[in-house]
C-alpha atoms as one frame of an Amber mdcrd trajectory, in Angstrom:
protein
 -49.266 -38.638  33.212 -51.570 -37.405  30.465 -55.070 -38.639  29.803 -54.712
 -42.066  28.167 -57.758 -41.605  25.977 -56.507 -38.266  24.674 -53.122 -39.897
  24.065 -54.813 -42.729  22.153 -56.888 -40.272  20.132 -53.829 -38.175  19.280
 -51.959 -41.284  18.196 -54.778 -42.362  15.887 -55.106 -38.970  14.226 -51.370
 -38.373  14.197 -50.572 -41.630  12.444 -53.397 -41.124   9.953 -52.137 -37.632
   9.099 -48.544 -38.876   8.938 -49.535 -41.482   6.349 -51.304 -38.836   4.246
 -48.296 -36.488   4.327 -45.967 -39.342   3.349 -48.244 -40.150   0.426 -47.831
 -36.543  -0.738 -44.044 -36.629  -0.675 -43.173 -35.564   2.870 -40.643 -37.287
   5.078 -42.522 -37.777   8.359 -41.579 -38.830  11.871 -44.114 -39.475  14.620
 -43.030 -38.692  18.197 -44.878 -39.608  21.381 -43.731 -36.453  23.170 -41.551
 -33.367  22.854 -38.451 -35.067  24.250 -38.573 -37.725  21.534 -39.270 -35.015
  18.951 -36.258 -32.975  20.031 -34.037 -36.038  19.804 -35.352 -36.782  16.309
 -34.729 -33.200  15.260 -31.093 -33.047  16.314 -30.058 -36.671  15.760 -31.950
 -37.520  12.565 -33.320 -34.489  10.728 -30.842 -31.636  11.212 -27.182 -32.345
  10.385 -24.491 -30.466  12.237 -22.546 -27.773  10.423 -25.428 -26.536   8.280
 -26.944 -23.061   8.010 -30.338 -22.786   9.717 -33.161 -20.274   9.375 -36.062
 -20.006  11.777 -39.740 -19.210  11.599 -41.388 -17.786  14.698 -42.913 -20.751
  16.542 -44.281 -21.409  20.012 -43.844 -25.128  19.340 -40.110 -24.687  18.783
 -40.002 -22.594  21.947 -41.657 -25.455  23.850 -38.957 -27.818  22.554 -36.265
 -25.340  23.712 -34.243 -25.689  20.519 -32.482 -22.311  20.548 -29.651 -23.184
  22.982 -28.528 -26.043  20.742 -28.911 -24.015  17.550 -26.804 -21.205  19.001
 -23.796 -23.462  19.581 -20.867 -23.883  17.210 -22.582 -26.979  15.781 -24.801
 -24.796  13.581 -24.688 -21.552  11.629 -27.934 -19.942  12.777 -29.662 -16.979
  11.199 -30.937 -15.824  14.571 -34.123 -13.805  14.123 -34.312 -13.306  17.901
 -30.863 -11.782  18.244 -30.101  -9.408  15.392 -29.826  -5.712  14.588 -31.940
  -5.873  11.433 -34.820  -8.333  11.584 -35.825  -7.801   7.948 -32.292  -8.496
   6.720 -31.963 -11.572   8.925 -35.204 -13.049   7.626 -34.174 -12.282   4.051
 -30.808 -13.987   4.564 -32.625 -16.990   6.056 -34.205 -17.632   2.667 -30.807
 -18.937   1.544 -30.249 -21.180   4.564 -29.737 -24.884   3.894 -32.382 -25.763
   6.482 -35.425 -23.813   7.624 -37.002 -24.839  10.905 -40.547 -23.805  11.759
 -43.921 -24.758  13.182 -47.266 -24.916  11.406 -50.570 -23.136  11.917 -52.721
 -26.012  10.674 -52.373 -29.472   9.161 -55.158 -31.462   7.566 -55.633 -35.145
   8.144 -55.485 -35.541   4.360 -51.975 -34.081   4.066 -52.180 -30.315   3.463
 -50.406 -27.609   5.481 -51.804 -24.095   5.963 -49.890 -21.114   7.334 -50.585
 -17.409   7.664 -47.968 -14.669   8.109 -47.684 -10.994   8.862 -44.486 -10.149
   6.931 -44.408 -13.268   4.769 -40.855 -14.258   5.677 -41.854 -17.653   7.040
 -44.246 -18.666   4.260 -41.780 -17.385   1.663 -39.112 -19.730   3.029 -41.570
 -22.607   3.121 -42.576 -22.063  -0.488 -39.085 -21.637  -1.945 -35.517 -20.909
  -0.887 -34.031 -23.229   1.737 -33.259 -26.701   0.411 -34.802 -28.400   3.425
 -37.898 -27.441   5.435 -38.439 -29.034   8.844 -41.886 -28.526  10.349 -42.441
 -29.444  13.996 -46.088 -29.630  15.066 -48.328 -31.052  17.771 -51.371 -33.150
  16.925 -53.547 -30.252  18.102 -52.791 -28.636  14.722 -54.592 -31.425  12.837
 -58.052 -30.663  11.432 -60.257 -32.660   9.100 -60.649 -30.370   6.092 -58.889
 -27.584   4.256 -61.728 -25.194   5.099 -61.243 -25.981   8.795 -57.511 -25.365
   8.420 -58.043 -21.909   6.903 -60.570 -21.105   9.633 -58.078 -22.264  12.253
 -55.282 -19.979  11.090 -57.564 -16.959  11.404 -58.912 -18.106  14.772 -55.432
 -18.322  16.310 -54.134 -15.082  14.758 -55.169 -12.976  17.799 -52.819 -15.022
  19.990 -49.940 -14.419  17.604 -50.764 -10.703  17.523 -50.754 -10.670  21.321
 -47.444 -12.560  21.413 -45.843 -10.050  19.050 -47.375  -6.939  20.687 -49.278
  -5.943  17.562 -51.794  -3.142  17.963 -54.814  -4.739  16.311 -58.502  -5.022
  17.239 -58.154  -8.767  17.828 -55.718  -8.143  20.690 -58.570  -6.456  22.529
 -61.368  -8.856  21.568 -59.662 -12.188  20.830 -61.548 -12.332  17.525 -60.234
 -11.779  14.000 -61.757  -8.572  12.618 -60.235  -8.608   9.109 -58.531  -5.328
  10.012 -56.725  -2.942   7.678 -53.713  -1.669   9.611 -49.906  -2.044   9.842
 -49.991  -4.618  12.649 -52.336  -6.982  10.826 -51.190 -10.591  11.204 -53.264
 -12.118   8.397 -51.451 -10.847   5.296 -49.977 -13.885   3.534 -51.760 -17.241
   3.352 -49.856 -20.296   2.105 -51.439 -23.663   1.384 -48.963 -26.469   0.750
 -50.944 -29.094  -1.107 -48.168 -31.437  -2.111 -44.422 -31.989  -1.610 -43.584
 -34.196  -4.589 -41.744 -31.504  -6.590 -38.499 -31.651  -4.602 -38.207 -35.079
  -2.939 -36.855 -34.833   0.600 -37.340 -31.077   0.901 -40.361 -31.149   3.223
 -39.948 -32.877   6.577 -42.497 -33.161   9.381 -42.044 -34.158  13.004 -45.537
 -34.772  14.336 -45.799 -34.855  18.130 -48.565 -36.446  20.184 -48.938 -33.391
  22.399 -50.824 -30.122  22.309 -48.109 -27.584  21.465 -48.160 -23.987  20.313
 -51.355 -22.231  19.282
């Protein structure tokens, strides 16, 4: 059993952020834990038979979504099982649904993400007709400045996860490097989701998930 005060705190912040994202045009679901979130994802948010693209995400890994996505129920652009990663990510831009995590969410309803290649933020900005973001309440910060700071602070972990040869892998600190393995190349701030109603979807989980 988790700490009840941390659970209470996550619920308060999670519901406050959820209300702000709804106000800005997102469809939002609040889940008490990853099991509820996974059920919401496959029973409510993601129809069977659709094409699905993926963004690299430790949160999705924690939910163990890949086995279900790799069944005949979905047509998955599988970035983890392909001969040409660049081509697979490019094809994913035309998927009906794009499933990903988030680097930071503000309590006032903005999302901030940073990418190495840009494939994930490109899909978030435009391409797939539906974006589903799955995120733990640990991603919530109070201000946009804190969100931008957060995405840089966690970049060393993503570099380590992807075996990038960058200074931050040695030090754990972002060094604003200038080299091929740099993670912090493309920054996307999603201020509002009113342009295409129903395109942006968020499952917010009262757990600490991902980086």
